[in-house]
KOLTORVEX-34535 format. One record per residue (C-alpha): residue in one letter; x, y, z. Coordinates in steps of 0.25 Angstrom, whole numbers, plus 5000, padded with zeros to 4 digits. Each point is the difference from the previous one (the first is absolute). Last residue first. Example, Ala and Ser with C-alpha at 12.3 -4.5 7.8 and 13.67 -1.06 7.14 Angstrom:
2
   code     px     py     pz
      s   5055   4996   5029
      a   4994   4986   5002
! end
This chain:
287
   code     px     py     pz
      t   5309   5033   4915
      r   4987   5001   4993
      f   4994   4993   4989
      m   4988   5007   4992
      n   5008   5005   4988
      i   4991   5008   4991
      v   5001   5000   4985
      a   4994   5011   4991
      g   4996   4998   4986
      s   4986   5005   4999
      t   4994   4986   5001
      f   5006   4999   5013
      k   5011   4990   5004
      i   5000   4995   5015
      v   5012   4993   5005
      m   5000   4992   5012
      g   5009   4995   5012
      a   5009   4990   5005
      s   5014   5004   4992
      l   5001   4996   4986
      s   5013   4992   4993
      g   4995   4987   5002
      a   4990   4999   4990
      t   5005   5009   4988
      a   4997   5016   4998
      g   4989   5004   4992
      v   4994   5011   5007
      n   5013   5004   5010
      l   4996   5001   5015
      m   5009   5010   5007
      s   5006   4999   5016
      p   5009   4989   4996
      t   5001   4989   5010
      s   5009   4989   4995
      g   5007   4988   5005
      t   4991   4991   4994
      g   4989   5007   4993
      v   4986   5000   5007
      t   4988   5001   4990
      g   4992   5011   4995
      t   4985   5000   4997
      t   4995   5007   4986
      v   4987   5007   4999
      v   4998   5006   4986
      s   4991   5009   4993
      v   4995   5010   5011
      s   4991   5009   4996
      t   5002   5016   5001
      s   4991   5008   5009
      i   5003   4992   5013
      c   4989   4996   5009
      q   5008   4995   5010
      l   5016   4999   4999
      g   5005   5010   5012
      s   5002   4989   5009
      v   4997   4986   4995
      i   4986   4997   5004
      t   4998   4988   5008
      p   4995   4986   4995
      l   4998   4991   5013
      v   5009   4991   5008
      t   5012   5010   5002
      d   5012   4994   5007
      e   5012   5007   5005
      v   4994   5013   5003
      q   5011   5010   4996
      t   4989   5011   4995
      g   5000   5009   4987
      t   4992   4991   4992
      g   5012   4997   4990
      l   4998   4985   5002
      e   5015   4997   4998
      g   5003   5009   5013
      h   5012   4991   5004
      l   4995   4988   5006
      q   4985   4999   4995
      r   4992   4987   4998
      g   4986   5001   4994
      w   4992   5011   4995
      a   5001   5011   4989
      y   4989   5009   4994
      l   5001   5011   4988
      t   4990   5009   4997
      g   4995   5004   4986
      d   4985   4999   4999
      e   5001   4987   4994
      t   5007   4993   5010
      v   5016   4997   5001
      a   5003   4988   5008
      y   5012   4995   5007
      s   5005   4988   5007
      r   5011   4995   5011
      m   5007   4988   5005
      a   5008   4995   4986
      s   4995   5010   4991
      v   4987   5003   4994
      s   4994   5009   4990
      a   4986   5006   4996
      l   4994   5009   4990
      v   4985   5005   4998
      v   4995   4997   5012
      p   4985   5004   5001
      l   4997   5010   5011
      g   4994   5011   4995
      s   4997   5011   5010
      c   5012   5008   5007
      i   5003   5005   5014
      p   4994   4989   5011
      s   5006   4990   4991
      v   4997   4984   5001
      i   5007   4990   4994
      r   4994   4985   5000
      v   5010   4990   4997
      e   4992   4988   4996
      v   5004   4986   5006
      p   5004   4989   4990
      t   5001   4987   5007
      i   5013   4993   5006
      s   5000   5011   5011
      d   5012   5003   5009
      v   4996   5007   5013
      k   5005   5013   5003
      l   4987   5008   4999
      g   4993   5013   4997
      n   4999   4995   4985
      g   5011   5007   4993
      l   5007   4986   4995
      q   5013   5006   5005
      g   4997   5000   5014
      h   5014   4997   5004
      a   4998   4984   5003
      n   4990   4999   4988
      y   5005   4990   4990
      g   4990   4995   4990
      f   4988   5007   4993
      t   4997   5015   4995
      y   4987   5005   4992
      m   4999   5014   4994
      a   4987   5005   4994
      g   5002   5009   4988
      n   4989   4996   4991
      r   5009   4993   4991
      d   5005   4991   5011
      v   5013   5003   5008
      v   5008   4989   5004
      a   5010   4998   5012
      s   5010   4989   5005
      h   5006   4997   5013
      s   5012   4991   5002
      n   5013   5008   4999
      s   5002   5000   5016
      s   4999   4984   5000
      p   5012   4999   4991
      t   5008   5007   5010
      s   5006   5014   4998
      g   5014   5005   5000
      a   5001   5004   4985
      s   4986   5002   4995
      l   4991   4990   4991
      a   4987   5006   4995
      g   4986   4999   5007
      t   4991   4998   4988
      h   4991   5008   4993
      v   4988   4999   4988
      a   4994   5010   4990
      p   4990   5001   4991
      f   4991   4991   5007
      t   4986   4994   4996
      q   4990   4994   5008
      n   4991   4988   5000
      s   5008   4988   5003
      f   5008   5008   5011
      f   4999   4991   5012
      p   5004   4986   4994
      h   5013   5006   4993
      l   5002   4992   4988
      l   5013   4991   5003
      p   5013   5002   4992
      k   5009   4987   5003
      v   5008   4996   5012
      r   4991   5005   5011
      h   5004   5001   5014
      f   4989   4996   5010
      i   4997   5010   5011
      d   4984   5001   4997
      g   4990   5010   4997
      t   5005   5004   4986
      g   5007   5013   5004
      l   5013   4996   4993
      q   5008   5007   5011
      g   4993   4989   5011
      k   5013   5001   5009
      g   5004   4987   4995
      n   4996   5002   4985
      e   5012   4999   4991
      g   4998   4999   4984
      w   4988   5003   4993
      v   4989   5009   4997
      y   4990   5004   4989
      l   4991   5012   4999
      n   4989   5001   4990
      d   4999   5010   4989
      d   5000   4989   4988
      s   5012   5006   4995
      a   5007   4996   5013
      i   5003   5007   5012
      a   5013   4994   5009
      l   5003   4998   5013
      v   5013   4993   5004
      h   5007   4994   5012
      s   5014   4998   5005
      d   5006   5014   5003
      g   4989   5007   4993
      v   4998   5001   4984
      s   4988   5009   4997
      m   4992   4999   4986
      a   4992   5008   4991
      t   4994   4997   4986
      i   5004   4985   4998
      n   4995   4993   4988
      l   4992   4987   4999
      q   4998   4990   4990
      k   4996   4990   5009
      d   5012   4991   4997
      r   5010   5012   5001
      f   4995   5004   5013
      f   5003   4987   5006
      q   5011   4997   4993
      l   5010   5010   5008
      v   5012   5000   4990
      s   5013   4997   5005
      p   5012   5009   5002
      l   5014   4992   5004
      e   5005   4995   5013
      e   4987   4996   5004
      p   4997   4995   5014
      e   4990   4988   5002
      r   4989   5003   5009
      n   4989   4994   4990
      d   4987   5005   4992
      l   5009   5011   4992
      g   4994   5012   5009
      l   5015   5005   5002
      q   4997   5002   5015
      g   4997   4986   5002
      n   5005   5001   5015
      y   5014   4995   4997
      n   5000   5007   4987
      d   5014   5007   4999
      g   5004   5005   4986
      a   4992   5002   4988
      a   4987   5004   4994
      f   4995   5004   4986
      l   4986   5007   4997
      t   4995   5001   4986
      q   4994   5014   4997
      e   5002   4999   4984
      p   5004   5014   5001
      y   5007   4999   5009
      d   5007   4990   5006
      v   4995   5000   5016
      v   5012   4997   5009
      i   5000   4992   5013
      t   5012   5000   5010
      q   5002   4991   5011
      s   5009   5001   5012
      l   5003   5014   4997
      l   5013   5010   5000
      q   5011   4991   4993
      k   4989   4993   4990
      v   4996   5014   4994
      q   5015   4998   4992
      l   4996   4985   4996
      f   4986   5003   4996
      v   5004   5013   4993
      l   5011   4992   4992
      v   4988   4990   4996
      l   4991   5011   4995
      l   5012   5006   4992
      i   5002   4988   4993
      v   4985   4998   4997
      f   5000   5015   4995
      s   5011   4996   4991
      s   4993   4988   4994
      g   4988   5007   4998
      r   5005   5012   4992
      m   5009   4990   4992
! end
């Protein structure tokens, strides 16, 4: 009975979330089986076809290889996932190089990433869909390896890759964070939204870069595009460690001045929330 109720609940979740996202991918814990449903025009469901799925379907690729998923991020129409073999797998849309595979071909099933065969990643990130944005603006990705090296790839019109340029990259580029204030610069946390990126380094400093319209980067300036990691004002060498960096999306017809941790997609204003291990929460959105 417990298993049946879970399956029914899972189906209800798919039908509900489908109103917000073009596709949905859910990990069934503790079995860690991947299910996918929704639009599939670029193969973003990873089912080895481009047919839409009205109900959850199992991604057979990982089941056949007896692999579990340890980390995953779902973008507008592309997916990054870390499997139990410590490898990075990608699939879906790749028109801007957001899969980082060295080409712009879409992938209809999971592909072992060709550039990271000897590295392990505890975290992956994709640009999230936000109201009023175009598909191309949600097309960059980031990964952080176990040594604290951060790599980005994909769409870069606003400097969101953090490599000092505004040119898309179809291969991973390493984000080199240099601070004149603190020592110890490995990245321990990262987050990306539609057109901006954030990283927290080992020394407790928060950096931001990419598109800025309303002070979302929190750097103390109104520079529209920041192409290199820049220290967020007042958040360098902080004594308490940052545990979560969450980027917000723009809610239709809503411009709240406060972001709430745990709020649902579509109800957040452009900005970010930083939650410290001490329990304190800082709102980085500025009206």
